[in-house]
Residue, then its C-alpha position, 0 to 999 in steps of 0.5 A: x214480119x211474115x213468119x213464112x218468110x223465115x223458112x227458107x230452103x237452101x240450094x240452086x234449082x234443086x227439087x224442093x217439097x214444102x207444105x203450109x198445111x199438113x197433108x197439102x202434098x199428096x203421097x205417091x202421085x203428083x195429081x191425085x184424083x181427089x185431093x184430101x184437103x180439097x185443093x186443085x192440082x196445077x203444074x207450073x212449067x218454066x221450060x219446054x216439056x222435053x228440055x234436058x233434065x239438067x235444065x228442065x224446070x217445073x213445079x207442081x202446086x196444090x192451091x185453093x183455086x186454079x189460076x184460070x179463075x179470073x175475068x178477061x184481061x184489058x189493056x193497062x197503062x204501061x206508063x214508063x215501062x217499055x219492051x223489045x224490040x226497043x225502036x222508039x229512038x235511034x241508039x247513039x254510040x255515046x257513053x251514057x250515065x244517069x242520076x238516080x230516079x227520084x222517089x215519087x211524091x204521089x202514091x206509087x206501087x211496084x207495078x206503076x213505079x217501074x221505069x225502063x232505061x233500055x234493052x235489046x232483043x224481043x220477048x216474042x223471040x225469047x232473046x234479049x233483056x230489058x233493063x229497068x229501075x223502080x222507085x216506089x212508096x206504096x205496098x201492093x195489097x189487093x193487086x198482083x203482078x206476073x211477067x209472061x215475057x221474062x224472069x226478073x232479077x231484082x237488085x234493091x238499092x234503097x229500102x227492104x222489101x217483102x215479096x209475097x209470091x205464089x210459092x212463098x215469101x222472100x225478104x230482100x234488102x240492099x246487098x241481096x238479090x232475088x230472081x222471080x221466074x217467068x209467069x210467077x204471080x207476086x205482090x211487093x210490100x214495103x218494109x220501109x217508107x220507100x224503096x228503089x232498085x234495079x231490074x234485069x228482065x231476062x227474055x232468054x234462057x233462065x239464069x244459072x250459075x256460071x261454069x267455073x272452068x280453070x277456077x276449079x270446084x270452088x269460088x264465085x257463088x255457091x249453090x248452097x247459099x241460094x235460098x228458096x221460100x217455104x210454102x205460104x198461102x193467102x186465103x182471101x176473097x174479095x175484089x182483086x186485080x192481076x196485072x200481066x206483062x205480055x208481049x211488051x204490053x201491060x194488061x189487067x184482070x179482076x179476080x175474086x180471090x188472092x192468087x197467092x193461094x198455093x198451100x203446098x208445092x214441090x218442084x224446081x221452078x221457084x223464086x230464090x234470093x242470094x246474099x251478095x256477101x256470100x260471093x267468093x271473089x277470085x282476083x289477080x295476085x300477079x298483074x293486070x286487072x282481070x276481065x269482069x267475067x271473073x265476077x259473074x254471079x249468074x249467067x243466062x246463056x245464049x244460043x252461041x257457046x261462050x256468049x251470054x244473053x246476059x250476065x250478072x256480075x258484081x264488084x263487092x268489097x274485096x282485096x286488090x293484090x297484084x304486082x307492079x300494075x294498074x289496079x282499077x279497070x284498064x281503058x277498054x273496048x269490047x264486044x259486050x254491052x255493059x249496064x252498071x249500077x251502084x248499090x252503095x259506096x264508091x266504084x273504084x274507077x269513078x270518083x264522082x258522078x256515079x252515085x248509089x242508085x245511078x247507072x251507066x251504059x257503055x255499049x259495044x266498042x265504046x271506049x270507057x275506063x277510069x276518069x282522069x282523076x282516078x287514072x292519075x291517082x292510081x298511076x301514082x299509088x303505092x303498090x301494096x295490098x289494098x282492101x276495097x271496102x264499103x262498095x257494091x257495084x254491079x253489071x248487067x252485061x249482054x251480047x246485044x247492044x242496049x238501046x235506050x228508051x226515049x225517056x232515058x235519052x230525054x230525062x233530066x237525070x241523064x248526065x249530059x256532061x258525062x263525057x267530060x270526066x275523060x277530057x282531062x286525061x293528059x298526054x304523057x308520051x315522051x319519044x326517046x325517053x329512057x326505058x327502064 
């Protein structure tokens, strides 16, 4: 277990200062004329220079060699990775659902194990998202990855990971998430034999905590529970490779040293992790199932106030308390576009078919809701406080329709019979019946 991975710093987008070697952080100025340890100074900016202070993100790094010391990039096979504008195939208005992507049989690391299910927008225009899953069975040792198109929110479903980054090491397991900023170099190391999970690649404004509005000062995710890594560096020389995602394509370049060579850093543009058990659910105590926005962990705003480029919401273990009302989500149609995944357990609106590692997509104005069996059971259930345990579902909710990839619409893991879960809904209408 890497020792540095345990030295987390707490906060959300706060200003941090950390050094793996005493003297790594210069005193009095960001870029000294000559660093006392012989390190290079490199600023790592995640926003425009003139962004307002409350959203401005940048970090000063002090590293063994600067990032520019690589050979030219050449195109690299994208395999099943796709990017905006997602025009491979026409997008149907159907409800879609997939089984889990199988763990590969051949050796496959994080870069080669990413499979894109869909997305929207365009990374060149810095709007929209790509939604991927990953299934891997090999660690990245001598090659590294960075994404110039967007930040990556990773949701593990099976298997814990060490994520070695330029700014330190993050350990994540199912039930936790991490966010890797745009442009950050990293490698993914398995803690178990294999791993699988979900990725939201956010082309737009960075994820942040949602405003609480009428909820008040407390609730949902708290800033103190977001953890950032302490500085940890690799001083390795040899033949290494960096894979870059840039304008939708993958590129690869050779470099003669590990690019994870940052000895010290200070700033507020850094990777972070969050344990979803720390989420404080706000729920109904009177009637009606609340809108999913009440479960938002992180949001990436769009240019339109009140509308998100993408929200990350979760449905964790929680109490359901309400008076004389249907407990699962009601049947609904809405403007937002909902991609759901299941980390463990069972989702309360679907009794079968939606399994851990699987996914569903309900685009805008596509009717969806509980399956027939869930509806009948919930309509007759005793109305008393109920604890939903052993469950963790999540949703990437975005303002633009999610366009599935060709793979997503043709793969064997697509559940062509998904629509049948609603076909058993019965007609209960009785005109003239007494109303009580």
